[in-house]
C-alpha positions in Angstrom: 74.4 -209.5 103.7 73.4 -213.0 102.8 75.9 -215.7 103.8 76.9 -218.0 101.0 78.7 -221.3 100.7 80.4 -222.8 97.6 79.2 -225.9 95.7 81.0 -227.4 92.7 78.6 -228.5 89.9 79.2 -229.4 86.3 82.5 -227.6 86.2 81.4 -224.4 87.9 81.5 -223.0 91.4 78.0 -221.9 92.5 77.3 -219.9 95.7 73.9 -220.7 97.1 72.8 -219.0 100.4 73.9 -220.8 103.5 70.3 -221.7 104.3 70.0 -223.6 101.0 73.5 -225.2 101.0 73.6 -229.0 100.8 77.1 -230.1 99.8 80.5 -229.0 98.5 80.2 -231.3 95.4 76.7 -231.6 94.0 75.4 -234.3 91.7 71.9 -232.9 91.4 70.0 -234.0 88.2 73.3 -234.5 86.3 71.7 -235.2 82.9 69.7 -232.0 83.1 72.7 -230.0 84.2 74.8 -231.4 81.4 72.1 -230.6 78.8 72.0 -227.0 80.1 75.7 -226.7 80.0 75.9 -228.0 76.4 73.2 -225.7 75.1 73.8 -222.3 76.8 76.6 -219.9 75.9 78.1 -216.7 77.3 75.5 -214.0 76.6 72.6 -216.4 76.3 69.1 -216.2 77.7 67.6 -219.0 79.9 64.0 -219.3 81.2 63.6 -221.4 84.4 59.9 -222.2 84.6 59.3 -223.9 87.9 62.6 -222.7 89.4 62.0 -223.9 92.9 64.9 -222.5 95.0 66.9 -221.7 91.9 69.6 -224.4 91.5 69.5 -224.3 87.7 69.0 -220.6 87.8 72.3 -220.2 89.6 73.9 -222.6 87.2 72.6 -220.9 84.1 73.5 -217.5 85.5 77.1 -218.7 85.8 77.2 -220.0 82.2 75.6 -217.0 80.5 77.7 -214.5 82.5 77.1 -210.8 83.0 76.1 -210.2 79.4 73.4 -212.9 79.5 70.0 -213.1 81.2 68.1 -215.6 83.3 64.4 -215.3 84.0 63.1 -217.5 86.8 59.4 -218.3 87.7 58.2 -219.8 90.9 54.6 -219.5 92.3 54.9 -220.9 95.9 55.5 -218.0 98.2 57.8 -219.7 100.7 59.8 -221.3 97.9 60.0 -218.0 96.1 61.5 -216.4 99.2 64.4 -219.0 99.1 64.8 -218.4 95.4 65.1 -214.7 95.9 67.6 -215.2 98.7 69.7 -217.5 96.5 70.0 -215.0 93.6 69.9 -211.7 95.6 73.3 -210.6 94.4 73.0 -211.7 90.7 72.4 -208.8 88.4 71.8 -211.1 85.4 68.8 -212.8 87.0 65.2 -211.6 87.2 62.8 -213.6 89.4 59.0 -213.6 89.1 56.8 -214.9 91.9 54.1 -216.3 89.7 53.0 -219.5 88.1 53.1 -220.1 84.3 50.1 -221.6 82.6 47.5 -221.0 79.9 45.6 -218.1 81.7 46.4 -214.7 83.1 44.9 -213.9 86.5 45.2 -215.6 89.9 44.6 -219.1 90.9 44.9 -221.2 94.1 48.1 -223.1 94.5 48.5 -226.1 96.8 51.8 -225.4 98.4 53.6 -228.0 100.5 56.1 -226.0 102.6 59.3 -225.5 100.6 59.0 -228.9 98.9 59.3 -228.8 95.0 56.0 -230.8 94.7 53.4 -228.0 95.0 50.9 -227.7 92.2 47.9 -225.7 91.0 46.1 -229.1 91.3 45.8 -230.2 95.0 45.5 -233.8 94.1 49.0 -233.5 92.5 50.5 -232.1 95.7 48.8 -234.9 97.7 50.8 -237.5 95.8 53.9 -236.5 97.7 52.4 -235.7 101.1 54.0 -238.9 102.5 57.5 -237.4 102.0 56.7 -234.6 104.5 53.6 -235.7 106.5 54.1 -233.1 109.2 54.2 -230.2 106.7 50.6 -229.0 105.9 49.4 -228.5 102.4 48.2 -224.9 102.2 46.1 -223.4 99.4 47.3 -219.9 98.6 46.1 -217.6 95.8 49.0 -216.6 93.5 49.4 -214.8 90.2 49.5 -216.9 87.1 50.4 -215.8 83.6 50.9 -217.2 80.1 54.5 -217.0 79.1 53.4 -215.3 75.9 51.9 -212.4 78.0 55.3 -211.9 79.8 57.4 -212.4 76.7 57.4 -208.7 75.5 59.1 -207.7 78.8 62.0 -210.1 78.3 64.6 -211.2 75.9 63.8 -214.2 73.7 65.3 -217.3 75.3 67.8 -219.7 73.8 66.8 -222.5 76.3 63.7 -223.0 78.4 63.5 -225.5 81.3 60.0 -226.5 82.4 59.5 -228.5 85.6 56.0 -227.9 86.9 54.7 -231.1 88.4 52.2 -232.1 85.8 51.3 -228.6 84.6 53.5 -229.0 81.5 50.7 -229.0 79.0 49.2 -225.8 80.5 52.6 -224.1 80.2 53.0 -225.1 76.5 49.4 -224.1 75.8 50.1 -220.6 76.9 53.4 -220.5 75.1 52.4 -220.5 71.4 54.2 -217.3 70.5 57.3 -218.5 72.4 57.3 -221.8 70.5 57.3 -219.9 67.2 60.7 -218.5 68.3 61.8 -222.1 68.6 64.1 -222.1 71.7 65.4 -225.4 72.8 63.3 -227.0 75.6 64.0 -229.2 78.6 60.7 -230.5 79.9 60.3 -232.8 82.9 57.2 -234.9 82.2 55.2 -236.3 85.2 52.6 -238.8 83.7 50.4 -239.3 86.8 50.5 -235.6 87.8 49.8 -234.7 84.1 46.7 -236.9 84.1 45.4 -235.3 87.3 45.9 -231.9 85.6 43.7 -232.9 82.7 46.7 -233.3 80.4 48.4 -236.1 78.5 51.7 -237.0 77.1 50.2 -237.3 73.7 48.9 -233.7 73.9 52.4 -232.4 74.8 54.0 -234.2 71.9 51.2 -233.0 69.5 52.0 -229.4 70.4 55.8 -230.0 70.0 55.2 -231.7 66.6 52.9 -228.8 65.5 55.7 -226.3 66.2 58.4 -228.3 64.4 60.1 -229.9 67.3 61.7 -233.3 67.7 62.9 -234.6 71.0 64.9 -237.2 72.9 64.6 -238.6 76.4 67.6 -237.5 78.4 66.6 -239.0 81.8 64.1 -241.5 83.0 63.2 -242.2 86.6 61.8 -245.5 88.0 58.7 -243.6 89.3 57.6 -242.9 85.6 58.9 -239.3 85.6 61.1 -238.6 82.6 62.8 -235.6 81.0 63.0 -234.7 77.3 65.2 -232.3 75.4 63.3 -230.8 72.4 64.8 -228.8 69.5 63.5 -227.5 66.2 63.9 -230.1 63.5 65.9 -227.7 61.4 68.6 -227.6 64.1 68.9 -231.4 64.5 
């Protein structure tokens, strides 16, 4: 049986595994957490694309309750093992050990231990090598899918969080059917990583505009990373 410890976050008690526990009171990405809390309801459906060890998966699972569903996607094998451990007892969560992009198949992923900075583009992973210089970057072949390919196996989401270290455009490019359903989106945008992945901010916003979305910046970091919340214009 997995040992768990409590953490209070955004008005909810979460129970991550002891190996992932950091503090009794968490202030992790408070603006993203607050946006998830405002836009998910009991019985809702949440997609966590780039789930890492599953912090927002745990949070969303608590909000949507037993009648809701959370689908979490994480390609890095070592990270996926921690994600699976964190959600092992949650019947409303389904985890998928794969990347999300604009192709279906397999692709090399540059993993950096259990850090959240791994990428399908090794140059992107290299950006953050300095934070863990003793942890080797390892190229591993992993499954990758378009979200549109997986969508028939799942319930349509109310809210989708995308945090994929510069692969944001690839995810959206493989999510055209999803975008026609017009769920709300939380997208963390990484400008330098996005450029290394042959994407651009302009291309992201062009897709969102094409599918009838407007957006606001909900968080901006000094290192150029920022997070947007996008909703269909009809719901503004």
